[in-house]
Backbone as CSV, one residue per row, in Angstrom:
resi,resn,N_x,N_y,N_z,CA_x,CA_y,CA_z,C_x,C_y,C_z
1,UNK,152.998,72.993,184.286,153.222,73.147,185.723,153.748,74.540,186.041
2,UNK,154.722,74.961,185.225,155.284,76.300,185.460,154.223,77.367,185.257
3,UNK,153.410,77.198,184.190,152.346,78.172,183.953,151.354,78.189,185.105
4,UNK,151.021,76.965,185.650,150.100,76.904,186.769,150.660,77.582,187.994
5,UNK,151.969,77.402,188.256,152.574,78.055,189.409,152.562,79.577,189.248
6,UNK,152.875,80.067,188.061,152.867,81.509,187.845,151.464,82.072,187.991
7,UNK,150.462,81.327,187.539,149.087,81.774,187.696,148.696,81.821,189.171
8,UNK,149.091,80.796,189.929,148.775,80.775,191.359,149.440,81.940,192.079
9,UNK,150.693,82.217,191.729,151.400,83.337,192.365,150.724,84.657,192.009
10,UNK,150.290,84.767,190.776,149.619,85.998,190.344,148.314,86.195,191.107
11,UNK,147.547,85.113,191.267,146.275,85.208,191.979,146.497,85.620,193.430
12,UNK,147.511,85.012,194.078,147.807,85.368,195.468,148.230,86.831,195.586
13,UNK,149.011,87.293,194.618,149.450,88.687,194.640,148.261,89.632,194.464
14,UNK,147.376,89.286,193.558,146.193,90.124,193.330,145.277,90.135,194.559
15,UNK,145.133,88.977,195.211,144.298,88.922,196.406,144.902,89.757,197.532
16,UNK,146.236,89.761,197.602,146.892,90.622,198.591,146.609,92.084,198.328
17,UNK,146.689,92.488,197.076,146.376,93.878,196.726,144.896,94.181,196.940
18,UNK,144.046,93.155,196.798,142.618,93.345,197.036,142.366,93.834,198.455
19,UNK,143.056,93.238,199.413,142.896,93.647,200.805,143.318,95.107,200.980
20,UNK,144.433,95.478,200.362,144.927,96.855,200.468,143.927,97.828,199.849
21,UNK,143.425,97.477,198.675,142.468,98.351,197.983,141.207,98.539,198.812
22,UNK,140.689,97.457,199.372,139.465,97.563,200.171,139.679,98.409,201.422
23,UNK,140.859,98.303,202.028,141.156,99.135,203.201,141.187,100.614,202.823
24,UNK,141.778,100.917,201.671,141.834,102.308,201.212,140.430,102.827,200.916
25,UNK,139.621,101.995,200.250,138.258,102.410,199.906,137.420,102.579,201.165
26,UNK,137.570,101.659,202.121,136.818,101.764,203.375,137.184,103.049,204.112
27,UNK,138.465,103.376,204.147,138.905,104.595,204.825,138.377,105.835,204.115
28,UNK,138.520,105.849,202.790,138.057,107.018,202.030,136.556,107.218,202.168
29,UNK,135.778,106.128,202.038,134.324,106.254,202.129,133.898,106.658,203.536
30,UNK,134.612,106.181,204.558,134.275,106.560,205.936,134.387,108.067,206.130
31,UNK,135.509,108.646,205.744,135.717,110.069,205.979,134.884,110.921,205.029
32,UNK,134.672,110.465,203.802,133.826,111.231,202.892,132.400,111.315,203.414
33,UNK,131.877,110.211,203.947,130.524,110.239,204.491,130.442,111.140,205.719
34,UNK,131.467,111.110,206.560,131.433,111.927,207.768,131.554,113.415,207.447
35,UNK,132.291,113.747,206.390,132.480,115.151,206.041,131.366,115.696,205.150
36,UNK,130.488,114.829,204.673,129.381,115.283,203.828,128.397,116.096,204.672
37,UNK,127.748,117.101,204.078,126.786,117.911,204.838,125.622,117.047,205.333
38,UNK,125.113,117.389,206.497,123.972,116.673,207.041,124.388,115.476,207.866
39,UNK,123.402,114.889,208.538,123.650,113.725,209.368,122.505,112.747,209.281
40,UNK,122.662,111.564,209.872,121.630,110.518,209.730,120.322,110.839,210.445
41,UNK,120.331,111.777,211.383,119.109,112.071,212.142,118.575,113.471,211.866
42,UNK,119.110,114.131,210.847,118.681,115.505,210.563,117.245,115.585,210.057
43,UNK,116.771,114.516,209.411,115.434,114.552,208.833,114.359,114.054,209.790
44,UNK,114.777,113.658,210.992,113.786,113.234,211.981,112.995,114.460,212.459
45,UNK,111.677,114.333,212.454,110.822,115.469,212.806,110.688,115.605,214.330
46,UNK,110.973,116.813,214.799,110.778,117.147,216.209,111.393,116.114,217.148
47,UNK,112.603,115.734,216.851,113.281,114.737,217.664,113.795,115.403,218.934
48,UNK,113.329,114.965,220.108,113.810,115.579,221.358,115.326,115.428,221.502
49,UNK,115.907,116.398,222.171,117.358,116.425,222.294,117.879,115.188,223.015
50,UNK,117.158,114.730,224.037,117.611,113.561,224.797,117.611,112.305,223.933
51,UNK,116.578,112.161,223.110,116.492,110.986,222.243,117.597,111.018,221.192
52,UNK,117.829,112.192,220.610,118.901,112.305,219.621,120.253,111.993,220.251
53,UNK,120.437,112.437,221.477,121.690,112.167,222.168,121.874,110.668,222.389
54,UNK,120.794,109.996,222.773,120.871,108.544,222.971,121.152,107.810,221.659
55,UNK,120.533,108.299,220.577,120.766,107.672,219.275,122.214,107.835,218.842
56,UNK,122.755,109.013,219.027,124.136,109.254,218.656,125.086,108.393,219.503
57,UNK,124.740,108.217,220.765,125.572,107.360,221.612,125.462,105.902,221.187
58,UNK,124.261,105.465,220.786,124.060,104.074,220.360,124.923,103.737,219.157
59,UNK,125.047,104.685,218.227,125.817,104.439,217.001,127.233,105.018,217.082
60,UNK,127.683,105.384,218.266,129.043,105.884,218.506,129.323,107.219,217.810
61,UNK,128.282,107.945,217.450,128.483,109.218,216.769,128.860,110.342,217.738
62,UNK,128.777,110.050,219.038,129.168,111.051,220.022,130.657,110.998,220.336
63,UNK,131.343,110.009,219.781,132.773,109.854,220.046,133.589,110.646,219.025
64,UNK,134.861,110.922,219.339,135.725,111.586,218.352,135.813,110.788,217.053
65,UNK,136.106,111.498,215.986,136.091,110.862,214.665,137.077,109.709,214.578
66,UNK,138.249,109.849,215.179,139.240,108.785,215.091,138.784,107.534,215.828
67,UNK,138.032,107.704,216.913,137.495,106.544,217.618,136.403,105.864,216.792
68,UNK,135.552,106.684,216.159,134.525,106.107,215.289,135.161,105.273,214.184
69,UNK,136.267,105.779,213.638,136.953,105.074,212.555,137.469,103.717,213.025
70,UNK,138.119,103.687,214.177,138.685,102.427,214.656,137.592,101.448,215.091
71,UNK,136.490,101.954,215.605,135.365,101.066,215.932,134.806,100.424,214.653
72,UNK,134.642,101.250,213.616,134.121,100.717,212.354,135.089,99.713,211.732
73,UNK,136.376,100.043,211.690,137.354,99.144,211.091,137.496,97.857,211.905
74,UNK,137.347,97.957,213.228,137.390,96.752,214.043,136.261,95.797,213.700
75,UNK,135.057,96.347,213.505,133.947,95.504,213.081,134.141,94.959,211.679
76,UNK,134.727,95.791,210.803,134.938,95.369,209.423,135.877,94.174,209.336
77,UNK,136.924,94.163,210.158,137.862,93.039,210.160,137.203,91.751,210.652
78,UNK,136.088,91.887,211.348,135.351,90.708,211.800,134.190,90.364,210.867
79,UNK,134.112,91.085,209.742,133.031,90.839,208.792,131.732,91.513,209.160
80,UNK,131.754,92.432,210.112,130.554,93.136,210.553,130.546,94.532,209.956
81,UNK,129.579,94.806,209.089,129.478,96.111,208.442,128.712,97.126,209.276
82,UNK,128.264,96.712,210.433,127.623,97.650,211.351,126.113,97.688,211.200
83,UNK,125.443,98.392,212.108,123.982,98.537,212.037,123.583,99.643,211.072
84,UNK,122.428,99.482,210.489,121.893,100.556,209.658,121.338,101.661,210.543
85,UNK,121.563,102.917,210.139,121.068,104.039,210.922,119.587,104.314,210.677
86,UNK,119.075,103.882,209.530,117.692,104.188,209.170,116.778,102.968,209.285
87,UNK,117.292,101.789,208.958,116.509,100.557,209.109,116.780,100.032,210.517
88,UNK,115.978,100.479,211.453,116.234,100.199,212.851,116.166,98.692,213.120
89,UNK,117.027,98.246,214.016,117.126,96.844,214.421,117.522,95.917,213.268
90,UNK,118.165,96.490,212.251,118.674,95.675,211.147,120.125,96.057,210.887
91,UNK,120.918,95.052,210.552,122.326,95.312,210.260,122.516,95.446,208.754
92,UNK,123.634,96.043,208.370,123.958,96.180,206.951,124.158,94.798,206.319
93,UNK,124.737,93.873,207.067,124.913,92.508,206.550,123.576,91.889,206.185
94,UNK,122.562,92.086,207.025,121.244,91.509,206.761,120.603,92.152,205.533
95,UNK,120.740,93.459,205.409,120.137,94.159,204.262,120.798,93.706,202.964
96,UNK,122.125,93.602,202.964,122.838,93.160,201.760,122.480,91.720,201.424
97,UNK,122.435,90.849,202.427,122.104,89.440,202.183,120.702,89.288,201.604
98,UNK,119.812,90.189,201.954,118.432,90.112,201.477,118.262,90.715,200.088
99,UNK,118.934,91.831,199.832,118.667,92.573,198.596,119.678,92.303,197.480
100,UNK,120.901,91.922,197.823,121.898,91.729,196.771,121.534,90.606,195.793
101,UNK,120.961,89.469,196.238,120.565,88.445,195.253,119.620,88.967,194.172
102,UNK,118.762,89.920,194.529,117.863,90.500,193.522,118.669,91.272,192.480
103,UNK,119.606,92.106,192.950,120.453,92.864,192.025,121.327,91.927,191.191
104,UNK,121.839,90.869,191.825,122.695,89.925,191.107,121.917,89.203,190.016
105,UNK,120.681,88.809,190.310,119.866,88.138,189.299,119.568,89.079,188.136
106,UNK,119.201,90.311,188.451,118.935,91.298,187.400,120.182,91.528,186.552
107,UNK,121.338,91.676,187.198,122.584,91.891,186.465,122.983,90.699,185.634
108,UNK,122.765,89.489,186.152,123.127,88.280,185.409,122.306,88.152,184.138
109,UNK,121.007,88.390,184.249,120.151,88.333,183.055,120.550,89.404,182.038
110,UNK,120.820,90.604,182.526,121.177,91.708,181.627,122.503,91.427,180.929
111,UNK,123.498,90.949,181.677,124.804,90.690,181.074,124.746,89.514,180.102
112,UNK,123.979,88.485,180.440,123.825,87.346,179.530,123.179,87.775,178.217
113,UNK,122.135,88.593,178.331,121.478,89.107,177.123,122.437,89.949,176.304
114,UNK,123.231,90.794,176.971,124.175,91.659,176.269,125.227,90.844,175.526
115,UNK,125.737,89.784,176.145,126.770,88.965,175.506,126.202,88.234,174.297
116,UNK,125.043,87.597,174.471,124.462,86.800,173.379,124.100,87.685,172.185
117,UNK,123.343,88.746,172.457,122.890,89.612,171.364,124.058,90.414,170.797
118,UNK,124.937,90.913,171.654,126.049,91.737,171.188,127.019,90.968,170.314
119,UNK,127.416,89.765,170.753,128.358,88.956,169.960,127.724,88.534,168.645
120,UNK,126.473,88.105,168.694,125.799,87.675,167.461,125.648,88.840,166.478
121,UNK,125.244,89.988,166.970,125.059,91.151,166.104,126.381,91.630,165.522
122,UNK,127.424,91.704,166.358,128.725,92.141,165.873,129.314,91.190,164.844
123,UNK,129.120,89.887,165.065,129.627,88.894,164.105,128.917,89.015,162.768
124,UNK,127.599,89.109,162.790,126.840,89.240,161.540,127.174,90.547,160.822
125,UNK,127.366,91.622,161.586,127.719,92.901,160.968,129.070,92.822,160.275
126,UNK,130.018,92.090,160.869,131.335,91.936,160.243,131.246,91.089,158.982
127,UNK,130.424,90.030,159.035,130.278,89.160,157.855,129.544,89.876,156.729
128,UNK,128.684,90.816,157.066,127.921,91.575,156.069,128.418,93.025,156.025
129,UNK,129.713,93.168,156.013,130.342,94.494,156.050,129.838,95.391,154.927
130,UNK,129.541,96.644,155.284,129.104,97.681,154.340,127.766,97.373,153.683
131,UNK,126.959,96.547,154.338,125.610,96.287,153.840,124.611,97.078,154.686
132,UNK,123.344,96.983,154.313,122.299,97.679,155.066,122.222,97.148,156.494
133,UNK,122.420,95.842,156.654,122.373,95.270,158.001,123.500,95.833,158.868
134,UNK,124.687,95.905,158.306,125.844,96.438,159.042,125.587,97.881,159.458
135,UNK,125.099,98.677,158.536,124.830,100.085,158.834,123.745,100.218,159.899
136,UNK,122.669,99.437,159.767,121.562,99.530,160.725,121.997,99.051,162.109
137,UNK,122.731,97.948,162.158,123.151,97.396,163.447,124.074,98.358,164.182
138,UNK,125.031,98.938,163.485,125.961,99.856,164.137,125.295,101.187,164.497
139,UNK,124.311,101.583,163.726,123.564,102.798,164.083,122.770,102.593,165.370
140,UNK,122.119,101.431,165.464,121.381,101.121,166.685,122.338,100.995,167.867
141,UNK,123.523,100.403,167.609,124.519,100.271,168.680,124.983,101.640,169.159
142,UNK,125.215,102.553,168.247,125.609,103.902,168.639,124.512,104.582,169.443
143,UNK,123.270,104.342,169.067,122.143,104.904,169.823,122.090,104.298,171.222
144,UNK,122.348,102.988,171.307,122.345,102.329,172.606,123.436,102.844,173.529
145,UNK,124.593,103.179,172.958,125.690,103.734,173.756,125.362,105.154,174.212
146,UNK,124.692,105.897,173.354,124.429,107.311,173.643,123.318,107.510,174.664
147,UNK,122.322,106.617,174.658,121.181,106.789,175.557,121.511,106.234,176.942
148,UNK,121.391,107.010,177.995,121.559,106.471,179.350,120.471,105.444,179.648
149,UNK,120.812,104.444,180.466,119.827,103.383,180.707,118.599,103.894,181.462
150,UNK,118.756,104.949,182.277,117.569,105.461,182.968,116.619,106.129,181.980
151,UNK,117.168,106.791,180.946,116.310,107.426,179.948,115.601,106.361,179.113
152,UNK,116.346,105.315,178.743,115.735,104.217,178.001,114.656,103.547,178.836
153,UNK,114.907,103.396,180.139,113.909,102.789,181.016,112.623,103.592,181.051
154,UNK,112.746,104.914,181.102,111.553,105.759,181.115,110.786,105.648,179.799
155,UNK,111.512,105.561,178.682,110.851,105.400,177.382,110.103,104.074,177.326
156,UNK,110.753,102.999,177.786,110.101,101.686,177.788,108.873,101.689,178.692
157,UNK,108.976,102.373,179.826,107.808,102.491,180.710,106.651,103.185,180.003
158,UNK,106.964,104.275,179.331,105.921,105.045,178.645,105.242,104.210,177.567
159,UNK,106.023,103.426,176.816,105.465,102.679,175.691,104.713,101.441,176.152
160,UNK,105.396,100.601,176.962,104.855,99.262,177.253,104.034,99.186,178.537
161,UNK,103.969,100.288,179.277,103.143,100.279,180.488,101.962,101.238,180.410
162,UNK,102.126,102.332,179.667,101.059,103.332,179.618,100.394,103.389,178.240
163,UNK,101.199,103.477,177.175,100.611,103.495,175.826,100.085,102.124,175.441
164,UNK,100.908,101.111,175.649,100.521,99.719,175.384,100.674,98.945,176.692
165,UNK,99.626,98.857,177.486,99.752,98.227,178.813,99.961,96.716,178.721
166,UNK,101.177,96.335,178.329,101.490,94.920,178.151,102.313,94.358,179.306
167,UNK,103.046,95.212,179.984,103.956,94.755,181.029,103.759,95.581,182.294
168,UNK,104.062,95.017,183.453,103.928,95.786,184.705,104.938,96.920,184.778
169,UNK,104.550,97.988,185.448,105.408,99.170,185.530,106.523,99.021,186.549
170,UNK,106.403,98.090,187.447,107.444,97.930,188.451,107.161,96.749,189.346
171,UNK,108.005,96.586,190.344,107.851,95.479,191.267,108.762,94.316,190.912
172,UNK,108.656,93.281,191.706,109.518,92.116,191.534,108.686,90.870,191.807
173,UNK,108.563,90.023,190.796,107.749,88.828,190.952,107.982,87.852,189.823
174,UNK,107.048,87.848,188.843,107.141,86.910,187.745,108.111,87.366,186.666
175,UNK,108.262,86.535,185.619,109.175,86.876,184.520,108.815,88.180,183.821
176,UNK,107.529,88.537,183.798,107.145,89.770,183.119,107.708,91.012,183.814
177,UNK,108.023,90.898,185.104,108.631,92.030,185.801,110.088,92.236,185.397
178,UNK,110.692,91.231,184.780,112.106,91.310,184.421,112.345,91.969,183.071
179,UNK,111.356,91.937,182.206,111.575,92.299,180.803,112.109,93.721,180.663
180,UNK,111.401,94.695,181.159,111.790,96.090,180.964,113.084,96.459,181.683
181,UNK,113.250,96.099,182.969,114.534,96.449,183.605,115.733,95.759,182.978
182,UNK,115.579,94.511,182.540,116.698,93.817,181.896,117.048,94.481,180.574
183,UNK,116.045,94.844,179.789,116.306,95.536,178.521,116.985,96.882,178.762
184,UNK,116.502,97.637,179.742,117.097,98.944,180.038,118.546,98.814,180.474
185,UNK,118.818,97.819,181.290,120.170,97.644,181.820,121.121,97.065,180.785
186,UNK,120.610,96.195,179.927,121.475,95.485,178.975,121.803,96.315,177.735
187,UNK,120.976,97.290,177.394,121.112,97.996,176.115,122.505,98.582,175.870
188,UNK,123.065,99.412,176.758,124.384,99.994,176.455,125.490,98.952,176.372
189,UNK,125.414,97.911,177.182,126.453,96.878,177.157,126.343,96.026,175.892
190,UNK,125.121,95.792,175.447,124.932,95.088,174.174,125.556,95.879,173.034
191,UNK,125.363,97.193,173.049,125.908,98.044,171.995,127.436,98.023,172.000
192,UNK,128.041,98.139,173.172,129.505,98.105,173.265,130.051,96.770,172.763
193,UNK,129.448,95.681,173.199,129.929,94.354,172.811,129.771,94.149,171.312
194,UNK,128.674,94.619,170.751,128.465,94.473,169.303,129.548,95.210,168.519
195,UNK,129.870,96.422,168.930,130.902,97.193,168.223,132.285,96.565,168.409
196,UNK,132.594,96.119,169.611,133.873,95.463,169.850,134.008,94.193,169.018
197,UNK,132.941,93.409,168.976,132.973,92.148,168.224,133.142,92.407,166.738
198,UNK,132.439,93.397,166.223,132.534,93.687,164.798,133.962,94.081,164.409
199,UNK,134.558,95.011,165.155,135.911,95.474,164.832,136.912,94.323,164.923
200,UNK,136.816,93.550,165.986,137.745,92.439,166.172,137.541,91.356,165.113
201,UNK,136.283,91.096,164.787,135.993,90.061,163.786,136.501,90.475,162.411
202,UNK,136.360,91.733,162.057,136.878,92.203,160.768,138.389,92.009,160.679
203,UNK,139.075,92.260,161.778,140.529,92.073,161.787,140.901,90.603,161.660
204,UNK,140.193,89.748,162.366,140.499,88.314,162.339,140.170,87.716,160.977
205,UNK,139.067,88.121,160.374,138.665,87.551,159.087,139.654,87.868,157.969
206,UNK,140.496,88.868,158.163,141.494,89.210,157.145,142.815,88.463,157.345
207,UNK,142.895,87.623,158.366,144.133,86.912,158.655,144.344,85.748,157.683
208,UNK,145.610,85.374,157.432,145.901,84.289,156.475,145.287,82.951,156.870
209,UNK,145.236,82.631,158.168,144.727,81.308,158.547,143.228,81.171,158.268
210,UNK,142.520,82.307,158.215,141.108,82.250,157.852,140.970,81.939,156.362
211,UNK,141.815,82.563,155.550,141.791,82.250,154.111,142.172,80.791,153.869
212,UNK,143.104,80.280,154.668,143.494,78.872,154.531,142.331,77.954,154.889
213,UNK,141.626,78.279,155.945,140.483,77.459,156.353,139.408,77.459,155.278
214,UNK,139.180,78.598,154.661,138.190,78.642,153.581,138.661,77.870,152.362
215,UNK,139.962,77.957,152.092,140.513,77.231,150.935,140.402,75.722,151.112
216,UNK,140.374,75.252,152.350,140.245,73.809,152.606,138.816,73.323,152.407
217,UNK,137.911,74.235,152.147,136.540,73.837,151.877,135.620,73.862,153.081
218,UNK,136.070,74.422,154.188,135.205,74.504,155.366,134.045,75.462,155.102
219,UNK,132.912,75.125,155.672,131.764,76.015,155.520,132.017,77.324,156.269
220,UNK,131.309,78.368,155.859,131.487,79.675,156.508,131.136,79.599,157.993
221,UNK,130.133,78.785,158.334,129.735,78.656,159.729,130.873,78.084,160.557
222,UNK,131.553,77.051,160.053,132.654,76.434,160.794,133.873,77.364,160.838
223,UNK,134.094,78.100,159.777,135.209,79.045,159.770,135.012,80.098,160.852
224,UNK,133.796,80.591,160.958,133.517,81.654,161.925,133.528,81.110,163.349
225,UNK,132.798,80.011,163.580,132.621,79.532,164.947,133.865,78.834,165.495
226,UNK,134.604,78.121,164.655,135.731,77.332,165.159,137.073,78.042,165.043
227,UNK,137.170,79.027,164.160,138.464,79.666,163.956,138.427,81.171,164.269
228,UNK,137.484,81.869,163.669,137.493,83.336,163.796,137.005,83.808,165.158
229,UNK,135.897,83.249,165.607,135.265,83.772,166.823,136.138,83.588,168.056
230,UNK,136.904,82.499,168.098,137.741,82.236,169.267,138.749,83.356,169.499
231,UNK,139.345,83.875,168.445,140.302,84.969,168.584,139.619,86.340,168.620
232,UNK,138.505,86.456,167.934,137.819,87.748,167.897,137.149,88.089,169.219
233,UNK,136.907,87.069,170.048,136.189,87.310,171.288,137.083,87.885,172.381
234,UNK,138.403,87.927,172.145,139.345,88.363,173.182,139.053,89.771,173.699
235,UNK,138.836,90.782,172.853,138.505,92.119,173.390,137.211,92.124,174.195
236,UNK,136.259,91.275,173.816,135.006,91.200,174.567,135.257,90.649,175.961
237,UNK,136.127,89.641,176.052,136.451,89.057,177.355,137.076,90.112,178.266
238,UNK,137.985,90.914,177.717,138.620,91.953,178.527,137.612,93.006,178.976
239,UNK,136.555,93.201,178.193,135.537,94.189,178.544,134.576,93.668,179.606
240,UNK,134.464,92.342,179.731,133.446,91.775,180.613,133.724,92.048,182.085
241,UNK,135.002,92.182,182.473,135.302,92.455,183.876,134.683,93.738,184.368
242,UNK,135.087,94.884,183.804,134.443,96.136,184.228,132.969,96.198,183.859
243,UNK,132.572,95.506,182.780,131.156,95.538,182.392,130.291,94.858,183.443
244,UNK,130.767,93.733,183.978,129.994,93.021,184.993,129.784,93.895,186.220
245,UNK,130.835,94.578,186.638,130.693,95.485,187.780,129.806,96.675,187.427
246,UNK,129.945,97.166,186.200,129.126,98.307,185.778,127.652,97.939,185.692
247,UNK,127.357,96.690,185.332,125.965,96.246,185.297,125.354,96.344,186.687
248,UNK,126.126,95.904,187.689,125.614,95.947,189.055,125.445,97.380,189.545
249,UNK,126.448,98.222,189.287,126.336,99.615,189.722,125.303,100.373,188.895
250,UNK,125.204,100.022,187.607,124.207,100.674,186.759,122.793,100.308,187.142
251,UNK,122.628,99.173,187.818,121.286,98.758,188.220,120.720,99.641,189.321
252,UNK,121.569,100.496,189.914,121.098,101.379,190.984,119.934,102.238,190.503
253,UNK,120.113,102.900,189.365,119.068,103.781,188.842,117.910,102.970,188.277
254,UNK,118.224,101.884,187.583,117.173,101.059,186.986,116.262,100.472,188.058
255,UNK,116.851,100.015,189.151,116.045,99.468,190.246,115.128,100.535,190.834
256,UNK,115.632,101.747,190.912,114.813,102.833,191.455,113.639,103.142,190.531
257,UNK,113.885,103.145,189.220,112.824,103.466,188.259,111.725,102.417,188.294
258,UNK,112.120,101.131,188.345,111.144,100.047,188.252,110.762,99.486,189.622
259,UNK,111.104,100.197,190.693,110.715,99.810,192.056,111.097,98.368,192.363
260,UNK,112.341,98.028,192.056,112.847,96.679,192.312,113.551,96.686,193.669
261,UNK,113.233,95.748,194.539,113.801,95.757,195.897,115.222,95.190,195.943
262,UNK,116.091,95.750,195.145,117.479,95.306,195.118,118.371,96.206,195.946
263,UNK,119.662,95.924,195.894,120.613,96.700,196.688,120.739,98.131,196.173
264,UNK,120.507,98.326,194.882,120.607,99.667,194.315,119.626,100.641,194.944
265,UNK,118.397,100.192,195.170,117.398,101.057,195.799,117.819,101.426,197.219
266,UNK,118.336,100.443,197.941,118.806,100.727,199.297,119.971,101.719,199.279
267,UNK,120.832,101.582,198.292,121.988,102.473,198.204,121.550,103.918,197.975
268,UNK,120.610,104.121,197.062,120.116,105.481,196.789,119.469,106.074,198.036
269,UNK,118.591,105.292,198.690,117.937,105.793,199.898,118.942,106.070,201.011
270,UNK,119.947,105.199,201.118,120.956,105.387,202.163,121.761,106.657,201.919
271,UNK,122.088,106.923,200.666,122.846,108.135,200.360,122.028,109.385,200.672
272,UNK,120.742,109.347,200.363,119.882,110.504,200.634,119.666,110.704,202.131
273,UNK,119.612,109.595,202.869,119.325,109.666,204.303,120.583,109.689,205.166
274,UNK,121.756,109.732,204.527,123.030,109.724,205.256,123.144,108.496,206.163
275,UNK,122.706,107.365,205.643,122.879,106.108,206.376,124.313,105.638,206.130
276,UNK,125.227,106.119,206.959,126.655,105.958,206.722,127.054,104.499,206.473
277,UNK,126.661,103.637,207.373,127.140,102.260,207.310,126.615,101.519,206.079
278,UNK,125.371,101.778,205.700,124.811,101.100,204.537,125.479,101.577,203.253
279,UNK,125.749,102.877,203.159,126.455,103.397,201.989,127.851,102.786,201.892
280,UNK,128.574,102.775,203.005,129.939,102.244,202.992,129.950,100.746,202.708
281,UNK,128.990,100.024,203.261,128.921,98.593,202.994,128.646,98.292,201.530
282,UNK,127.766,99.075,200.924,127.458,98.878,199.503,128.655,99.222,198.627
283,UNK,129.332,100.318,198.955,130.523,100.708,198.189,131.598,99.631,198.283
284,UNK,131.808,99.083,199.469,132.806,98.024,199.644,132.431,96.781,198.841
285,UNK,131.165,96.432,198.835,130.732,95.255,198.084,130.961,95.449,196.593
286,UNK,130.573,96.605,196.062,130.769,96.863,194.641,132.258,96.912,194.288
287,UNK,133.075,97.461,195.173,134.521,97.501,194.923,135.106,96.095,194.908
288,UNK,134.667,95.265,195.844,135.124,93.871,195.878,134.759,93.149,194.597
289,UNK,133.538,93.352,194.128,133.100,92.684,192.896,133.900,93.167,191.694
290,UNK,134.189,94.461,191.640,134.953,95.003,190.517,136.323,94.345,190.433
291,UNK,137.020,94.247,191.564,138.352,93.640,191.563,138.272,92.153,191.223
292,UNK,137.293,91.450,191.786,137.177,90.019,191.536,136.810,89.733,190.087
293,UNK,135.936,90.545,189.506,135.568,90.349,188.099,136.780,90.559,187.185
294,UNK,137.574,91.577,187.470,138.778,91.796,186.662,139.778,90.660,186.825
295,UNK,139.882,90.116,188.024,140.756,88.964,188.247,140.261,87.755,187.463
296,UNK,138.955,87.547,187.443,138.397,86.427,186.675,138.695,86.574,185.192
297,UNK,138.623,87.798,184.686,138.936,88.041,183.274,140.387,87.685,182.982
298,UNK,141.298,88.070,183.876,142.708,87.739,183.680,142.930,86.228,183.663
299,UNK,142.220,85.510,184.532,142.350,84.054,184.570,141.812,83.432,183.287
300,UNK,140.684,83.941,182.810,140.129,83.436,181.541,141.096,83.690,180.394
301,UNK,141.710,84.880,180.390,142.732,85.196,179.392,143.848,84.162,179.406
302,UNK,144.273,83.799,180.597,145.400,82.884,180.749,145.122,81.554,180.056
303,UNK,143.874,81.089,180.123,143.529,79.791,179.560,143.075,79.862,178.104
304,UNK,142.537,81.001,177.677,142.017,81.094,176.317,143.044,81.605,175.316
305,UNK,144.006,82.382,175.785,144.996,82.965,174.876,146.399,82.709,175.410
306,UNK,147.119,81.720,174.876,148.472,81.412,175.368,149.451,82.555,175.193
307,UNK,149.130,83.510,174.313,150.064,84.610,174.069,150.088,85.614,175.218
308,UNK,149.047,85.568,176.033,148.946,86.521,177.128,149.817,86.042,178.283
309,UNK,150.724,86.903,178.728,151.566,86.583,179.883,151.150,87.481,181.037
310,UNK,150.710,86.853,182.114,150.239,87.626,183.248,151.350,88.443,183.863
């Protein structure tokens, strides 16, 4: 009961700080976008002065900066992220509601693949320490960490779409459209998880209780799965919070390469076109997810490791 109360108090405290953090991020992103060179209508060709004036009035860009800020924050407190400057007659809420599920699905598949392959590879590498498998697995993991996912995506495109036309080059539809972007996005996270698992597993396997479990006659599979892996997975759990957010933010470039209609593509286009509200809405969403994912990791810690005191 006491532990549950302390956990509840911790969650409430973190949620309170979440509001403060989002307000700071919203303020910073608002002024950074306004001070950036260029404007949302600079790329319009031969736009008459009267029309530009009406557009600026429609989006409150003709008002002083402090008024624009309070208008935006007033809408934000009501859950309204404002209208898009480039996608006419569409709001940022509508664009996010339409495109974010695509990014979330891509990120979920990539993170699931990274956890399964990374934990399995790291565990086997630890069990086969200093063997050819261990050396090969960690070498590939180092390569996965070193290669940016956009570069890996381009290599996969070249091989499996042009040299060996086995998979589609882009778009969003059937399962075959998922293969290359998921592999590109999951590769660096798989490598990190594999290395974390290996190091942690090597430390756990040297503990006295593991030797005791083996002395009792337990099979190696039961020793690893029931005793070693539970404690060795702790560093991986702590990594999953920022990794989950990084998967979503990392999908920005991957979505652009593979022409996936997710939020990442909208974010890139919005940044290039100075679509202020869409950029700020996307930044706020990613910031919210980052804080919530880290909070979820802390809660998982609380239940999986009694030694951890929040």
